[in-house]
N, C-alpha and C positions, 0 to 999 in steps of 0.2 A: 671099665666104663664109669664115668661120673656124670650125673644128670644135674642140670641147672634149670631153674624156672624163672622166667621173667614175670613175676607175680602181677605187676600192674598191667601187663599186656593181656593176661588171661581173661577170656570172656565167659568162661564157665560152660563151654560146649559139652564137656564131659567125655569126649572121645577117648582121651588118654585113660581115664578110669575104666571105661568099658573095655579097652584093649588089654590093659595090664593092671588088674585090680590089686596085685601084689605090690605094685610100685606107686600107683597113683590112686587118689581118692578125691572126693569133692567136699568142700566146706559146706556144712549144712545151712549156713546163713546166706551166703551169696553164690554158692555153686562153683567158686574158683578152685583151682587145683590145690591139692594137699599132697606133698611129696612124702611118701612113706619110707622110701629107701633110695638115697642118692647114689648108692653103689651096689646095684643089684647083682645077683649071681649071674654067671656067664650064660646059663640056660635061659635067662630072660632077655638077653641083649637084643636078639632079633625082634622080639615083641615090642621092646622099648623103642627100637628104631622105627618100627611100624607106627607106634603111637606118636612119635615126633612128626611123622609125615601126615598124620590125621589131624593134627592141631591146626585149626583154621587161621590162627594168628601167629603161628610159629613161636609160641611162648616157651617151648621146651627145647633145650639143646643138650647135646651129649659130647663128651670128649673121651678119648681113649687113654 
């Protein structure tokens, strides 16, 4: 799995960081997503897919 972020689309809702803090964080200045790991371990794949679904502006995408 590889994760991509559409940074300009991010509105800083933070749902991704709440769902998978090992992979996503938030910028302290504007709250937008900070990608900590663009190729997470397989054990996190399900949680990352959940985070993708939680993003209100679909700023996160994954490819296998």
